Each structure stands twice: as C-alpha cells, then as structure tokens.
VOPAGU-2260 file (C-alpha; in pm, 1 decimal, decimal comma):
REM VOPAGU-2260
SITE   aa  ch    i         X         Y         Z
SITE  UNK   A    0   -1200,0   11499,2  -16859,4
SITE  UNK   A    1   -1017,5   11437,0  -16530,4
SITE  UNK   A    2    -692,5   11256,8  -16454,3
SITE  UNK   A    3    -521,2   11172,2  -16126,6
SITE  UNK   A    4    -203,0   10989,5  -16026,8
SITE  UNK   A    5     -67,4   10954,3  -15674,5
SITE  UNK   A    6     234,8   11142,0  -15552,1
SITE  UNK   A    7     370,3   10871,7  -15322,6
SITE  UNK   A    8     502,6   11131,9  -15075,9
SITE  UNK   A    9     193,2   11352,6  -15050,7
SITE  UNK   A   10    -133,4   11292,1  -14867,0
SITE  UNK   A   11    -459,3   11362,3  -15049,3
SITE  UNK   A   12    -763,8   11414,1  -14823,3
SITE  UNK   A   13   -1093,0   11259,4  -14934,1
SITE  UNK   A   14   -1181,7   11472,2  -15234,9
SITE  UNK   A   15   -1515,0   11480,0  -15421,0
SITE  UNK   A   16   -1558,1   11552,5  -15792,0
SITE  UNK   A   17   -1893,9   11591,9  -15965,4
SITE  UNK   A   18   -1925,6   11547,8  -16340,8
SITE  UNK   A   19   -2214,6   11504,5  -16580,4
SITE  UNK   A   20   -2187,4   11126,1  -16596,2
SITE  UNK   A   21   -1956,4   11032,5  -16306,5
SITE  UNK   A   22   -1935,7   11136,7  -15945,4
SITE  UNK   A   23   -1631,9   11016,9  -15756,7
SITE  UNK   A   24   -1433,3   11051,9  -15435,9
SITE  UNK   A   25   -1070,1   10963,9  -15383,4
SITE  UNK   A   26    -798,3   10989,7  -15122,8
SITE  UNK   A   27    -443,9   10875,4  -15051,1
SITE  UNK   A   28    -234,5   10861,1  -14734,6
SITE  UNK   A   29      90,6   10700,6  -14630,3
SITE  UNK   A   30     109,0   10491,9  -14314,9
SITE  UNK   A   31     167,0   10692,0  -13996,4
SITE  UNK   A   32     524,1   10566,0  -13954,6
SITE  UNK   A   33     600,8   10639,2  -14319,5
SITE  UNK   A   34     475,4   10995,9  -14280,3
SITE  UNK   A   35     690,2   11048,1  -13970,7
SITE  UNK   A   36     997,5   10927,3  -14159,0
SITE  UNK   A   37     894,0   11129,6  -14467,0
SITE  UNK   A   38     945,2   10814,7  -14671,2
SITE  UNK   A   39     780,5   10699,5  -14994,5
SITE  UNK   A   40     441,6   10526,6  -14974,9
SITE  UNK   A   41     386,1   10184,7  -15130,0
SITE  UNK   A   42      38,4   10246,5  -15279,5
SITE  UNK   A   43     -22,0   10401,6  -15619,3
SITE  UNK   A   44    -366,4   10516,2  -15735,4
SITE  UNK   A   45    -434,3   10646,7  -16085,0
SITE  UNK   A   46    -749,1   10706,0  -16287,3
SITE  UNK   A   47    -877,9   10886,7  -16593,7
SITE  UNK   A   48   -1227,9   10987,2  -16700,3
SITE  UNK   A   49   -1355,8   11132,3  -17024,3
SITE  UNK   A   50   -1694,1   11142,8  -17195,2
SITE  UNK   A   51   -1864,8   10814,7  -17098,2
SITE  UNK   A   52   -1562,4   10616,1  -16976,8
SITE  UNK   A   53   -1376,5   10585,4  -16646,2
SITE  UNK   A   54   -1053,4   10382,9  -16618,2
SITE  UNK   A   55    -873,7   10321,5  -16289,5
SITE  UNK   A   56    -582,3   10134,2  -16132,0
SITE  UNK   A   57    -479,6   10081,1  -15771,1
SITE  UNK   A   58    -149,2    9906,7  -15696,0
SITE  UNK   A   59     -18,3    9815,0  -15351,6
SITE  UNK   A   60     357,3    9764,4  -15342,2
SITE  UNK   A   61     483,6    9469,4  -15137,3
SITE  UNK   A   62     707,1    9611,9  -14865,6
SITE  UNK   A   63     903,5    9288,2  -14823,2
SITE  UNK   A   64    1015,6    9304,6  -15186,6
SITE  UNK   A   65    1273,2    9544,4  -15329,6
SITE  UNK   A   66    1120,5    9894,0  -15297,2
SITE  UNK   A   67     758,8    9792,1  -15359,7
SITE  UNK   A   68     671,2   10148,9  -15454,0
SITE  UNK   A   69     866,6   10096,9  -15778,8
SITE  UNK   A   70     652,9    9803,9  -15893,5
SITE  UNK   A   71     335,3    9984,7  -15783,8
SITE  UNK   A   72     405,8   10296,0  -15989,7
SITE  UNK   A   73     538,3   10106,8  -16292,2
SITE  UNK   A   74     247,9    9862,0  -16304,6
SITE  UNK   A   75     -21,1   10124,7  -16242,1
SITE  UNK   A   76     114,1   10342,0  -16521,5
SITE  UNK   A   77     124,2   10051,5  -16766,1
SITE  UNK   A   78    -220,7    9923,0  -16672,3
SITE  UNK   A   79    -385,7   10263,0  -16710,3
SITE  UNK   A   80    -232,7   10314,3  -17054,6
SITE  UNK   A   81    -359,1    9970,0  -17157,4
SITE  UNK   A   82    -710,3   10028,4  -17021,9
SITE  UNK   A   83    -734,3   10359,5  -17206,3
SITE  UNK   A   84    -630,1   10192,0  -17531,8
SITE  UNK   A   85    -910,4    9933,5  -17525,2
SITE  UNK   A   86   -1224,1   10008,9  -17726,5
SITE  UNK   A   87   -1567,6   10014,7  -17564,9
SITE  UNK   A   88   -1663,6    9702,3  -17758,3
SITE  UNK   A   89   -1336,7    9529,9  -17668,8
SITE  UNK   A   90   -1393,6    9593,2  -17298,1
SITE  UNK   A   91   -1724,6    9398,3  -17314,5
SITE  UNK   A   92   -1542,3    9067,4  -17371,0
SITE  UNK   A   93   -1424,3    8960,8  -17024,9
SITE  UNK   A   94   -1232,2    8655,3  -17147,3
SITE  UNK   A   95   -1047,0    8849,1  -17417,4
SITE  UNK   A   96    -964,6    9125,8  -17169,6
SITE  UNK   A   97    -831,7    8872,7  -16917,3
SITE  UNK   A   98    -617,1    8704,5  -17182,2
SITE  UNK   A   99    -478,6    9038,5  -17304,0
SITE  UNK   A  100    -399,8    9146,4  -16948,5
SITE  UNK   A  101    -223,1    8819,5  -16873,7
SITE  UNK   A  102      -9,4    8863,7  -17185,8
SITE  UNK   A  103      80,6    9223,5  -17097,1
SITE  UNK   A  104     181,3    9128,7  -16743,0
SITE  UNK   A  105     433,1    8887,5  -16894,4
SITE  UNK   A  106     552,2    9128,7  -17163,7
SITE  UNK   A  107     627,3    9405,7  -16914,6
SITE  UNK   A  108     868,8    9194,3  -16709,2
SITE  UNK   A  109    1181,9    9264,3  -16914,4
SITE  UNK   A  110    1132,7    9641,8  -16907,1
SITE  UNK   A  111    1052,3    9633,0  -16535,7
SITE  UNK   A  112    1358,6    9421,3  -16458,8
SITE  UNK   A  113    1582,7    9669,6  -16638,4
SITE  UNK   A  114    1428,0    9953,7  -16441,1
SITE  UNK   A  115    1483,6    9777,3  -16107,6
SITE  UNK   A  116    1841,9    9691,2  -16196,2
SITE  UNK   A  117    1910,4   10055,2  -16284,9
SITE  UNK   A  118    1742,0   10200,1  -15975,2
SITE  UNK   A  119    1982,5   10394,0  -15753,1
SITE  UNK   A  120    1936,7   10362,5  -15381,1
SITE  UNK   A  121    1961,4   10681,9  -15170,3
SITE  UNK   A  122    2314,2   10760,4  -15054,6
SITE  UNK   A  123    2199,5   10820,2  -14697,9
SITE  UNK   A  124    2110,9   10453,3  -14639,3
SITE  UNK   A  125    2305,7   10267,4  -14373,4
SITE  UNK   A  126    2543,9    9997,6  -14503,5
SITE  UNK   A  127    2331,9    9726,8  -14340,1
SITE  UNK   A  128    2005,4    9844,7  -14498,1
SITE  UNK   A  129    2177,0    9887,1  -14832,5
SITE  UNK   A  130    2301,8    9527,6  -14820,0
SITE  UNK   A  131    1951,1    9401,6  -14735,8
SITE  UNK   A  132    1797,4    9591,8  -15026,1
SITE  UNK   A  133    2062,8    9477,0  -15270,9
SITE  UNK   A  134    1983,4    9120,1  -15172,0
SITE  UNK   A  135    1613,2    9186,1  -15234,7
SITE  UNK   A  136    1689,2    9348,0  -15569,1
SITE  UNK   A  137    1780,4    9003,1  -15706,2
SITE  UNK   A  138    1415,5    8892,5  -15679,8
SITE  UNK   A  139    1270,2    9219,5  -15802,9
SITE  UNK   A  140     997,3    9457,1  -15687,5
SITE  UNK   A  141     638,5    9335,7  -15634,8
SITE  UNK   A  142     288,1    9480,6  -15621,8
SITE  UNK   A  143     -73,7    9370,2  -15589,3
SITE  UNK   A  144    -326,6    9539,2  -15814,3
SITE  UNK   A  145    -687,6    9600,1  -15904,4
SITE  UNK   A  146    -791,6    9774,1  -16223,6
SITE  UNK   A  147   -1096,5    9826,3  -16438,9
SITE  UNK   A  148   -1308,2   10050,9  -16654,2
SITE  UNK   A  149   -1668,2   10169,6  -16660,0
SITE  UNK   A  150   -1831,6   10252,1  -16995,5
SITE  UNK   A  151   -2175,8   10411,9  -16989,9
SITE  UNK   A  152   -2378,2   10278,6  -17282,0
SITE  UNK   A  153   -2709,3   10451,1  -17209,8
SITE  UNK   A  154   -2730,0   10801,2  -17063,2
SITE  UNK   A  155   -3096,7   10775,6  -16972,2
SITE  UNK   A  156   -3080,4   10452,2  -16772,0
SITE  UNK   A  157   -2713,1   10495,7  -16672,0
SITE  UNK   A  158   -2657,1   10136,3  -16783,9
SITE  UNK   A  159   -2284,3   10064,5  -16798,3
SITE  UNK   A  160   -2043,5    9794,5  -16901,2
SITE  UNK   A  161   -1785,6    9726,9  -16629,2
SITE  UNK   A  162   -1468,9    9518,9  -16642,4
SITE  UNK   A  163   -1262,1    9441,6  -16331,0
SITE  UNK   A  164    -936,8    9254,8  -16273,0
SITE  UNK   A  165    -756,6    9190,5  -15944,9
SITE  UNK   A  166    -454,3    9011,8  -15800,2
SITE  UNK   A  167    -399,8    9032,8  -15425,8
SITE  UNK   A  168    -607,4    9140,6  -15126,7
SITE  UNK   A  169    -730,6    9478,1  -15252,4
SITE  UNK   A  170   -1099,8    9550,9  -15200,2
SITE  UNK   A  171   -1369,8    9595,7  -15466,8
SITE  UNK   A  172   -1731,9    9643,2  -15352,4
SITE  UNK   A  173   -2025,1    9704,8  -15588,0
SITE  UNK   A  174   -2350,1    9879,1  -15498,5
SITE  UNK   A  175   -2692,5    9943,5  -15647,4
SITE  UNK   A  176   -2807,1   10258,5  -15473,7
SITE  UNK   A  177   -2761,4   10192,7  -15100,8
SITE  UNK   A  178   -2755,8    9812,5  -15138,0
SITE  UNK   A  179   -2423,3    9628,5  -15160,5
SITE  UNK   A  180   -2467,0    9354,8  -15419,3
SITE  UNK   A  181   -2119,3    9214,7  -15475,6
SITE  UNK   A  182   -1772,0    9199,8  -15326,2
SITE  UNK   A  183   -1483,9    9071,8  -15537,4
SITE  UNK   A  184   -1393,2    8794,1  -15296,8
SITE  UNK   A  185   -1060,0    8790,5  -15119,2
SITE  UNK   A  186    -927,3    8557,9  -14853,8
SITE  UNK   A  187    -611,1    8499,7  -14653,6
SITE  UNK   A  188    -431,8    8335,6  -14945,4
SITE  UNK   A  189    -480,6    8643,7  -15164,6
SITE  UNK   A  190    -205,5    8827,1  -14977,9
SITE  UNK   A  191      44,7    8604,9  -15159,4
SITE  UNK   A  192     -90,0    8694,0  -15502,9
SITE  UNK   A  193     100,0    8973,7  -15673,1
SITE  UNK   A  194     294,1    9079,4  -15980,8
SITE  UNK   A  195     673,6    9069,5  -15978,7
SITE  UNK   A  196     905,4    9276,0  -16196,4
SITE  UNK   A  197    1125,6    8965,2  -16210,3
SITE  UNK   A  198     878,5    8678,6  -16255,7
SITE  UNK   A  199     543,3    8824,8  -16357,7
SITE  UNK   A  200     232,0    8689,7  -16183,1
SITE  UNK   A  201     293,1    8496,6  -15861,7
SITE  UNK   A  202      69,2    8257,5  -15663,9
SITE  UNK   A  203    -239,5    8216,8  -15876,8
SITE  UNK   A  204    -421,0    8369,3  -16168,7
SITE  UNK   A  205    -596,2    8702,3  -16213,9
SITE  UNK   A  206    -950,3    8735,0  -16081,4
SITE  UNK   A  207   -1184,5    8907,0  -16326,2
SITE  UNK   A  208   -1547,2    9014,0  -16322,4
SITE  UNK   A  209   -1780,8    9201,3  -16554,7
SITE  UNK   A  210   -2125,6    9355,3  -16540,2
SITE  UNK   A  211   -2233,2    9124,4  -16822,7
SITE  UNK   A  212   -2116,4    8815,9  -16635,4
SITE  UNK   A  213   -2283,4    8916,3  -16308,3
SITE  UNK   A  214   -2618,7    8986,9  -16469,3
SITE  UNK   A  215   -2721,2    9219,1  -16184,5
SITE  UNK   A  216   -2729,2    9599,1  -16220,4
SITE  UNK   A  217   -2510,5    9824,7  -16007,7
SITE  UNK   A  218   -2418,5   10190,8  -16026,6
SITE  UNK   A  219   -2145,7   10243,7  -15768,3
SITE  UNK   A  220   -1810,1   10095,8  -15682,4
SITE  UNK   A  221   -1576,1   10125,8  -15383,3
SITE  UNK   A  222   -1211,3   10034,3  -15441,0
SITE  UNK   A  223    -950,2   10056,9  -15166,2
SITE  UNK   A  224    -627,2    9907,8  -15036,5
SITE  UNK   A  225    -604,1    9679,7  -14732,6
SITE  UNK   A  226    -473,3    9972,6  -14529,3
SITE  UNK   A  227    -834,7   10093,2  -14514,5
SITE  UNK   A  228    -964,5    9764,8  -14371,1
SITE  UNK   A  229   -1146,7    9975,0  -14109,2
SITE  UNK   A  230   -1432,1   10020,7  -14358,1
SITE  UNK   A  231   -1461,0    9649,9  -14446,9
SITE  UNK   A  232   -1736,3    9595,6  -14191,4
SITE  UNK   A  233   -1942,1    9903,4  -14284,6
SITE  UNK   A  234   -2270,7    9799,0  -14443,4
SITE  UNK   A  235   -2350,0   10142,1  -14585,1
SITE  UNK   A  236   -2140,0   10384,7  -14787,2
SITE  UNK   A  237   -1974,7   10623,8  -14539,7
SITE  UNK   A  238   -1995,6   10998,9  -14577,5
SITE  UNK   A  239   -1683,0   11195,4  -14660,1
SITE  UNK   A  240   -1634,1   11330,1  -14307,0
SITE  UNK   A  241   -1640,4   10982,5  -14157,5
SITE  UNK   A  242   -1402,8   10848,3  -14421,9
SITE  UNK   A  243   -1156,9   11126,2  -14344,2
SITE  UNK   A  244   -1184,5   11065,4  -13969,7
SITE  UNK   A  245   -1121,8   10692,6  -14013,0
SITE  UNK   A  246    -823,7   10764,4  -14234,8
SITE  UNK   A  247    -676,1   11005,6  -13979,9
SITE  UNK   A  248    -737,4   10765,9  -13690,6
SITE  UNK   A  249    -549,2   10491,1  -13873,2
SITE  UNK   A  250    -223,4   10687,9  -13860,1
SITE  UNK   A  251    -184,9   10626,0  -13485,3
SITE  UNK   A  252    -245,2   10250,3  -13509,0
SITE  UNK   A  253      54,1   10015,9  -13463,9
SITE  UNK   A  254     -63,9    9835,4  -13778,1
SITE  UNK   A  255    -105,3   10156,6  -13980,4
SITE  UNK   A  256     -60,1   10095,9  -14353,1
SITE  UNK   A  257     -86,7   10304,9  -14668,3
SITE  UNK   A  258    -442,9   10392,7  -14768,7
SITE  UNK   A  259    -579,7   10447,0  -15117,6
SITE  UNK   A  260    -952,1   10495,5  -15171,3
SITE  UNK   A  261   -1174,0   10544,3  -15476,8
SITE  UNK   A  262   -1553,4   10568,3  -15487,9
SITE  UNK   A  263   -1713,9   10586,7  -15834,4
SITE  UNK   A  264   -2084,7   10643,7  -15901,2
SITE  UNK   A  265   -2262,2   10686,0  -16234,1
C-alpha cells in the first residue's frame, strides 16, 4: 500500500516507486515565481495504491479565482475518497461512474462554499490585494481536474480495467509498451472547463474514458498538469533524469506554472 498527497508549499523531485503490480513515478513543483515568493502552489496531486488497485487525482487550481489552491485541495481530497469507495465491478460501468461523479460534484458545492466563506486571508496582505480577493470570494474558488482508477483483473496478463474522468486542460496519455495509443483530447476551449465551489461544473460536461470503451490494450499512463507542457511533444516516455531537467528548466521561464506529474505502469 502507498499513499501520497501534495504539500502545496514543498517541491517533490521525480520519484520512482516499484511494487509487485504497479510501478510509478511522480513529482510536484511550484512555478518559479511562486517558489521565490514562498507562496502556495495551485496544483494538488494525490493517489493511493493497494493490492490490485490504483486511484489518483490531479487538480489544477484556477489562479484567477479566489485562492485556486483551496478548490484544488478540497476537490482532490473528495474525489480520491470517492474513487476508493467504488467497487471493482462498479468501476467497470463508465456511464454509471460518470453519472455518480456528476452528482457528487453538485453535492459538494454547499460544503465547499461554506469552507471558502470561512477561509481567513493572511494578515500580511496589502489592503488592495485583500479587496481584490474579497471580490473574488463572491464567485468562489475553482479548479480543473483529472481522476481515475486502475484495477488489475488478471495478474498473468496484467489486463486491467481503467476509468478516467477529466474537466479542463490537464493531460492524460496512454501507452502500450513504448507506443502511445491514446490521448484524452484537449483543446483551447478546455481551459474554460473547471469545477467551482460556488456553481459546480462550468463550461461543459465531464470527459470520461474507459479501457472497456476503447477496446485497445494499454499498460501505462502519463498524467500531468499544463505546467509541464514541455513534454507534450515528446513521442517517447522520457527517463527520470530528463524529466527532472525539464522540470528544473521550467522554473526560469516567464510562463512558468505549477507542475504535477504522475506516470503509472502495470
């Protein structure tokens, strides 16, 4: 069993873990400017593995909303608890999973709104920044997300049932060995899709996918936030050293953004 949840103020270098059924790598880093200011990152990565199941969530807080890190942590925590509660058989039904997720995203709004309303801003904020944030508080905190679970159903063949759900421009890439076979499509309009603590889902519905629906085998998955767009164009899975170098190089870019990365193989 292995569990991980981001500390939104601490960098995690690309770390590899080897288990009997799952091998995975993960990393987290705040944007360069955020590190310099020692501020809170907007991404939140969490996952849990036990026996033959791996559940994960990656949320990317929307910086233009009220403290996007709040929505990211709240939503990731809720989603992971939900994914862990689903049975192996229940996770095979993509339509039922999508419907249940949609219902939960609506149900969590009231609790999230109360949390945002009760959130205390740091005393050290300037009066101007405080006024701006209080104005944003009215519309709530927002986050994009991708989540899913992998359930191995045959140890010998490593055949697995996989469910995925996404809202926003987070990346999900599926591989069979060294061959990329699927990318959960995203386009320019996806950047407006997100979940709001005030209004629930915004700008479109959830995208879902499943191994049953795709009908093509795969045994590896890369999941990462848009801050790691530098690896979008790579046609092979990068080694750990290169991933770390690309992550470090991103800190000096004027467009540096938070990076969360997860690579799962089974």
